[in-house]
N, C-alpha and C positions, 0 to 999 in steps of 0.2 A: 503493499499497500503504501508505502514511502516513496518509491521507484516512481509509483503513478502521480503522487504529489509533485516531485522534482520534474517530471515531465511536464506537468501542467503549467508549474512556476517558468522552467525556462520557455516553454512555448510561448506562453504571455509575454515573457521579456523580449522575445525575438521579437515578437508580433509589434510590439511598442519600438522597440529598435529600427524596425521598418519604417515605421510611421516617422522617428526621428530621423533617418535618412531622408526619407521624402520633404521634410521641414527643413532639413539640411542643406538639400540642392536648390530650394528656393529660394533659400536664405543667401546662398551663394550667387545664387543667378541676379538677384536685386542689389547685392554690393559684393564685390569679389576682392577681397584681403585676405593676408594668412590666418585672421583669427577664424576665419567663416571657413578656411580648407582644414586648419587644423581639427575645428570641433568637426567638418565631415569625417575626416580620418581616425579621430576619436570614436565618434558613435556608428562608423563601419568595423572598426574593429571589435568594439564591445558585441556588436549584432552580430559578425560573423562567430564570435566565444558563445553567445546563445545558444547561436543554430547548432553549434559543437556539441555543446551539452543537451540541447534536446534531442540530437540524433544519438548520442551514448546514451541516454535516457531509454528512448524507444529502444536500442538494440539490447540494451538489459532487460527490458520488457517482453520483447519477442523473444529471445533464448530462454526465458522462463517459461512462458505458454509454450513454445517447443515440448521443452522438457516437462510440461505437464501432459501435455496429448500424446506422447511418446509412453508415459507414465499408464495413463489412461489406457492407450490400444495393446499396452503387455499386460493390463489387470484383466483386461475384457479376454484376450489369448489366453491367459490361465485360468480365468473361470469358466470357458469352454471347453477347457480338457477335462474338468472334472465333472 
């Protein structure tokens, strides 16, 4: 359950990061200086980190479901033998 919470949290953070990137691009279009470019690069970095965390937690949950399904299949096979 903790992995699901972390997946939801990192997905929301990645979504807000995407919104921040769009806002940062519009800010760079209106006024182009070092601070807007720096803010864009930092926002892009945090967005990438949050997407990587989301993919990591998704992979962990996927492996766990795969293992549970494998155990269920083995249990069904074991029950059919008796």
